[in-house]
N, C-alpha and C positions, 0 to 999 in steps of 0.2 A: 121824169122828174126825180130829183134827189132831195131828200128831206133829212133834217136833223131833229132829234127829240131829246130833250133833257128831262130826266126823271129824278125824283128825290131818292136818295140812298144809293148804295153800291149794289148793283144787281149781281147775284151769284151766277156762276156758269150755268147752273141748272135753270134758273129763271130766264137767263138770256136765250136759252134754247127755244123759248116760246116765240122768239123773233129771229128765225133762221135767215131771213132775207136782210137783216140789219147787222152791221158791225158794231162792236161795243168798245167803248173807251171809258175806263174808270177815272173819275175825277174826285177831289175831296167832297164828300157829302152828296154826290150825285153821280149819275151815269149818263153818258152821251151815247145815243144809238143813232146810226145814220146809214143811209143806203137808198137804193132805187125804189121808188114807189110807182107802180105801173099806171094807176088811174085813181080817180076820186073814190071809187068803191074800195080799193085797196087801202087808201089812206084812212077812210072811216073804219075799215076792218081792224087796222092797227090800233086806232084809238080805242075801239071796243075791247081789244085784247089787253091794252094797258089798264083800262077800267076794270075788266073782269079779273085781273090779277091783283087789283088793289094798288096799282102804281099811280103815283101822282105826276102828271106831266107838267113840268115847270115852264117849259118853252118848246115851241115847235116852229120850225121855219124851213122854207124852201131854200135849197142851196143852188148856187149857179152851176150850170153844167160845165164840166171840165173842157 
């Protein structure tokens, strides 16, 4: 499964390193992270990481497979 996460603010390179499995694209006033999520446990783990770092997830969606 591929997912996209939009978070508030522009994540620094150091902060993005907390999500090595996701690619990062900076957008005005937010950051888009996307990549492969292996299973539901991985998805919830990512959400816990966002929360633990104080990041606000604006949107999360499953992407179609290429």
